[in-house]
C-alpha positions in Angstrom: -92.3 -57.0 -5.7 -93.7 -58.9 -8.6 -91.2 -61.2 -10.2 -91.9 -59.9 -13.7 -90.6 -56.5 -12.6 -87.3 -57.7 -11.4 -85.6 -57.9 -14.9 -86.8 -54.4 -15.6 -85.4 -53.1 -12.3 -82.1 -54.9 -12.9 -81.9 -53.3 -16.4 -82.6 -49.8 -15.1 -80.2 -50.1 -12.2 -77.6 -51.7 -14.4 -77.9 -48.8 -16.9 -77.7 -46.3 -14.0 -74.5 -47.8 -12.7 -73.0 -47.7 -16.2 -73.9 -44.0 -16.5 -72.7 -43.3 -13.0 -69.5 -45.2 -13.6 -68.9 -43.2 -16.8 -69.5 -39.9 -14.9 -67.2 -41.0 -12.1 -64.5 -42.0 -14.7 -64.8 -38.6 -16.5 -64.6 -36.8 -13.2 -61.6 -38.7 -12.2 -59.9 -37.8 -15.4 -60.9 -34.2 -15.0 -59.2 -34.1 -11.6 -55.9 -35.1 -13.1 -55.4 -32.4 -15.8 -52.5 -32.5 -18.2 -49.9 -29.8 -17.6 -49.4 -27.2 -20.3 -46.0 -25.9 -21.4 -44.4 -23.8 -18.7 -43.7 -20.1 -19.2 -40.6 -18.9 -17.5 -38.3 -15.9 -17.4 -34.6 -16.6 -17.6 -32.0 -13.9 -17.8 -34.6 -11.3 -18.7 -35.9 -13.4 -21.6 -39.2 -15.3 -22.2 -39.1 -19.1 -22.3 -41.9 -21.5 -23.0 -41.7 -25.3 -22.7 -37.9 -25.1 -22.3 -37.5 -23.0 -25.4 -36.6 -19.3 -25.6 -39.4 -17.5 -27.4 -40.3 -14.0 -28.6 -43.7 -12.7 -27.6 -46.0 -10.6 -29.8 -49.5 -10.0 -28.4 -52.9 -8.6 -28.2 -54.7 -7.1 -25.2 -58.0 -8.9 -25.2 -59.1 -7.5 -21.8 -62.8 -8.6 -22.1 -62.3 -12.0 -23.8 -63.9 -13.8 -20.9 -67.1 -11.7 -20.8 -69.3 -14.4 -22.2 -69.2 -17.9 -23.7 -69.8 -16.4 -27.2 -67.0 -13.9 -26.9 -64.6 -16.5 -25.6 -65.6 -18.8 -28.5 -64.8 -16.1 -31.0 -61.3 -15.8 -29.5 -60.8 -19.6 -29.7 -61.8 -19.6 -33.3 -59.2 -17.0 -34.2 -56.2 -18.4 -32.5 -55.0 -20.1 -35.7 -55.2 -16.8 -37.6 -53.3 -15.0 -34.8 -50.5 -17.6 -34.9 -50.4 -17.4 -38.7 -49.7 -13.7 -38.4 -47.0 -14.2 -35.7 -49.2 -13.3 -32.7 -48.5 -15.8 -29.9 -49.7 -14.0 -26.7 -53.1 -12.8 -25.4 -53.8 -10.7 -22.3 -57.2 -11.4 -20.7 -58.6 -10.2 -17.4 -60.8 -12.0 -14.8 -62.1 -8.6 -13.8 -62.8 -7.3 -17.2 -61.1 -4.1 -18.4 -62.6 -0.9 -19.7 -65.9 -1.8 -21.4 -65.6 1.1 -23.9 -68.7 2.7 -25.3 -71.6 3.1 -24.4 -70.8 1.6 -21.0 -67.2 1.8 -19.7 -68.3 -0.5 -16.8 -69.6 -3.2 -19.0 -66.7 -5.5 -18.4 -67.4 -8.8 -16.5 -66.3 -9.2 -12.9 -65.2 -12.8 -12.6 -65.0 -12.7 -8.8 -67.8 -12.6 -6.3 -67.8 -9.8 -3.7 -66.1 -12.1 -1.2 -63.4 -13.1 -3.6 -64.5 -16.4 -5.0 -63.6 -17.2 -8.6 -66.9 -17.7 -10.6 -67.0 -21.2 -12.1 -68.2 -20.2 -15.5 -65.3 -17.7 -15.8 -62.8 -20.3 -14.6 -64.1 -22.6 -17.3 -63.7 -20.1 -20.1 -60.2 -19.2 -18.9 -59.0 -22.8 -18.8 -60.5 -23.5 -22.2 -58.7 -20.5 -23.7 -55.4 -21.2 -22.0 -55.4 -24.8 -23.1 -56.3 -24.0 -26.7 -53.5 -21.4 -26.7 -51.1 -24.0 -25.4 -52.0 -26.3 -28.3 -50.6 -23.7 -30.5 -47.5 -22.9 -28.3 -49.0 -19.6 -27.2 -48.8 -17.7 -23.9 -51.7 -16.1 -22.0 -51.3 -13.2 -19.6 -54.0 -13.6 -16.9 -55.0 -10.3 -15.2 -56.8 -10.4 -11.9 -57.9 -6.9 -10.9 -58.8 -3.7 -12.6 -60.2 -0.4 -11.6 -64.0 0.1 -12.0 -64.4 -3.4 -10.5 -62.1 -3.4 -7.4 -64.7 -1.6 -5.3 -67.0 -4.6 -5.7 -64.9 -6.5 -3.2 -66.1 -6.4 0.4 -62.7 -5.8 1.9 -59.0 -6.8 1.9 -59.8 -10.3 3.0 -61.9 -10.7 -0.2 -59.0 -9.4 -2.3 -56.7 -11.9 -0.6 -59.1 -14.7 -1.3 -59.4 -13.7 -4.9 -55.6 -13.7 -5.3 -55.3 -17.1 -3.7 -58.3 -18.6 -5.6 -56.9 -17.5 -8.9 -53.4 -18.8 -8.1 -54.7 -22.0 -6.7 -56.9 -22.6 -9.8 -54.0 -22.1 -12.2 -51.8 -24.4 -10.2 -54.3 -27.1 -9.6 -55.4 -27.1 -13.2 -51.7 -27.2 -14.3 -52.1 -24.1 -16.5 -48.5 -23.2 -16.8 -48.3 -21.3 -20.1 -49.3 -18.1 -18.3 -48.0 -15.1 -16.4 -50.1 -12.9 -14.1 -50.9 -9.2 -13.8 -52.3 -9.1 -10.3 -53.5 -5.5 -10.5 -53.8 -3.4 -13.7 -53.2 0.3 -13.3 -52.3 0.1 -9.6 -53.1 3.4 -8.0 -55.2 4.8 -10.8 -55.8 8.3 -9.4 -59.6 8.5 -9.9 -60.9 5.0 -10.4 -58.9 2.6 -8.1 -60.9 2.6 -4.9 -59.4 0.0 -2.5 -56.6 1.3 -0.4 -54.7 -1.9 -0.8 -54.5 -1.2 -4.6 -53.3 2.4 -4.2 -50.3 4.5 -3.1 -48.9 5.4 -0.6 -46.9 2.4 0.4 -47.2 0.9 -3.1 -44.0 -1.2 -3.0 -45.1 -2.9 0.3 -48.7 -3.5 -1.0 -47.5 -5.0 -4.3 -45.1 -7.2 -2.5 -47.9 -8.4 -0.2 -50.2 -9.2 -3.1 -47.3 -11.1 -4.7 -46.6 -13.1 -1.6 -50.2 -14.1 -1.3 -50.1 -15.3 -4.9 -46.8 -17.1 -4.8 -47.7 -19.0 -1.6 -50.3 -21.0 -3.7 -48.7 -20.6 -7.2 -45.0 -20.7 -6.7 -44.1 -21.5 -10.3 -46.2 -18.8 -12.1 -44.4 -15.5 -12.9 -46.2 -12.5 -11.6 -46.1 -8.7 -11.6 -48.2 -5.6 -11.0 -48.8 -2.9 -13.6 -48.9 0.6 -12.2 -51.0 3.4 -13.7 -48.7 5.3 -16.1 -49.5 8.7 -14.6 -49.6 7.8 -11.0 -45.9 7.8 -10.1 -46.2 4.3 -8.8 -43.1 2.3 -9.6 -43.0 -0.5 -12.2 -40.7 -2.6 -10.0 -41.0 -3.8 -6.4 -39.6 -6.5 -4.1 -40.7 -9.9 -5.4 -41.6 -8.8 -8.9 -40.8 -11.4 -11.6 -42.3 -9.9 -14.8 -41.9 -6.1 -15.2 -45.3 -4.8 -16.4 -45.7 -1.4 -17.9 -48.4 0.4 -20.0 -49.0 3.1 -22.6 -46.1 5.5 -23.1 -44.0 4.3 -20.2 -40.3 3.9 -21.3 -38.9 0.4 -21.8 -36.7 -0.5 -18.8 -33.3 -1.9 -19.7 -33.5 -4.6 -17.0 -36.1 -7.3 -16.4 -38.4 -9.1 -18.7 -40.8 -6.3 -19.7 -44.3 -6.5 -21.0 -46.3 -3.4 -22.1 -49.7 -4.9 -21.3 -51.6 -1.9 -22.8 -50.0 0.0 -25.6 -51.3 3.6 -26.1 -54.7 3.1 -27.8 -55.0 4.9 -31.2 -58.7 4.3 -32.0 -61.6 5.4 -29.9 -64.4 3.4 -28.4 -67.0 5.7 -30.0 -65.6 4.9 -33.5 -63.6 1.7 -32.9 -61.4 0.1 -35.5 -60.7 3.3 -37.5 -57.2 4.7 -37.6 -55.9 7.7 -39.5 -52.5 7.7 -41.1 -50.7 9.2 -38.1 -52.5 6.7 -35.7 -51.4 3.7 -37.8 -47.8 5.1 -37.9 -47.8 5.5 -34.1 -48.8 1.8 -33.7 -46.1 0.6 -36.2 -43.4 2.8 -34.5 -44.3 1.1 -31.2 -43.8 -2.2 -33.0 -40.4 -1.1 -34.2 -39.3 0.1 -30.8 -40.3 -3.2 -29.1 -38.7 -5.2 -31.9 -35.4 -3.5 -31.0 -35.8 -4.3 -27.3 -34.9 -8.0 -26.8 -36.1 -8.0 -23.2 -39.5 -6.6 -24.0 -42.9 -7.5 -25.5 -46.2 -5.8 -26.2 -49.9 -6.5 -26.0 -51.3 -4.3 -28.7 -54.3 -2.3 -27.4 -57.2 -1.2 -29.5 -60.8 -0.2 -28.8 -61.7 -2.6 -31.7 -60.3 -5.5 -29.7 -61.3 -4.6 -26.1 -64.5 -2.6 -26.0 -67.9 -4.1 -25.6 -70.3 -3.1 -28.4 -68.7 0.2 -29.3 -69.7 2.2 -32.4 -69.1 -0.9 -34.6 -71.8 -2.7 -32.6 -69.9 -6.0 -32.7 -67.0 -5.6 -30.3 -65.0 -7.1 -28.7 -63.4 -8.4 -31.8 -61.1 -11.4 -31.8 -61.1 -11.1 -35.6 -58.5 -8.8 -37.2 -61.1 -7.2 -39.5 -60.0 -4.7 -42.1 -57.2 -2.1 -42.3 -59.0 0.6 -40.3 -59.4 3.1 -43.1 -63.1 3.8 -42.6 -66.6 2.6 -41.5 -66.6 -0.3 -44.0 -63.0 -1.2 -43.2 -62.9 -1.3 -39.4 -60.1 -3.4 -38.0 -56.5 -4.0 -37.0 -55.3 -6.0 -39.9 -52.4 -3.6 -40.4 -50.9 -4.7 -37.0 -51.4 -8.4 -37.8 -49.6 -8.0 -41.2 -46.8 -6.0 -39.8 -46.0 -8.7 -37.2 -46.3 -11.4 -39.9 -44.1 -9.5 -42.4 -41.4 -8.2 -40.0 -41.3 -11.0 -37.3 -42.8 -14.0 -39.0 -45.7 -16.4 -38.6 -45.7 -18.4 -35.3 -44.8 -22.0 -35.4 -43.7 -22.9 -31.8 -41.0 -22.4 -30.7 -40.1 -19.8 -33.2 -41.3 -17.2 -35.7 -40.8 -18.4 -39.3 -40.0 -15.7 -41.9 -42.7 -15.5 -44.6 -41.9 -15.6 -48.3 -42.2 -12.4 -50.3 -45.4 -13.6 -52.1 -47.0 -14.2 -48.7 -46.5 -10.5 -47.8 -49.0 -9.3 -50.5 -52.0 -9.8 -48.3 -54.3 -12.6 -47.2 
C-alpha cells in the first residue's frame, strides 16, 4: 500500500470505530431499559407506582395499526390527562376494524406466534409515554377475526409467552393484560383453545403460560358477554368484563369495552339518548370503587369509518352531527366530575374550567 494512503485509511477506520462504538454504546443502553411505574391490584383496588389510583379510560383497540395512528395517540396523551383520562386499552391483534372492513385491524403476531418488531416498538413507545404522565395501558393480546391466523395451539402459546417476555424484559410495568378479548365469541372465535367448553381450564392454562414469563404483570381474560363464559377463573388477577355485563362486587373489575353508542357507518354521532346512556355508565362506574371503564366508541376504534379519519385519538366535537363528530362530551364529563389527571390523583377543576375548552 502506498504510504500516502495510510493516513486516509487510518482516518476512515478511526471514524468507523467511533461510529461503531457509538452504536454499540446505544445498543448497550437499549438493552438495559428503565422500569416504568408498576401497576398492581391490592384489596380489589388499582395501584400505580405504590400509590392507589382511580382509572378512567378509553378503548383504543387499533392504536397500534400504524406508526401514524400510534403517533396521533402519543400527541393526545396530554389532552387525555387534562380531562382525567389516565388509561388506554390497546390490542396487539387489532380489534373490530369497523366500516368498511371489520377485519382491517392489524395482527401484531406472525402465524407461528412471533411478536412483530414494528408492533413491539409502537407498543413500547406508547407505554413509556403513558408512564411519563402516570398513566396505565391495558395490553390486549388476542381478538376474534384474527385468532384463526395462528397455525395451532403451539403458536398461541408462543404468542402469549413472547408478549409476556417482551413486557418483562423491556420493564414495561404500568400495564395489565387481557389475554383474549371476547373469549368464546359464538360466531367469530375459531380456535378451540379460545372457546367453551372447558373455558375455566383453558383460561387458566393461558394465564399460566403468561405468568411463567411475566410473573409481576396482572392478567385476565374477557369473556364474550353473550356466550355464558364466566368472568372469573382460577389464576385470574384482574376481572375483565364488557358491554352490559353487571359490575361484580368482588375483584378489581375493568369493563374493557363499554356498550358502543355510535355506529361505524356514522361514527362520532350520538343522539341525546345515546349520550345519556354513556353518561349513565359513567355514573354507575363512579359509584363502584372496585371498577373502571374503557369507554368504547366507533369514533375511537374503527379504521376509516364514515368520518374517513378514524381511528381518532383526538376527542373531536360533541357528536351532535356531521360537522361535530366526536366524544368530547365523555372527556368533559370525566374532567368535570372526576377531575384532571395529575399522578397520582385526580384534581378537581375550578368552576370556570367547566365551561369548555
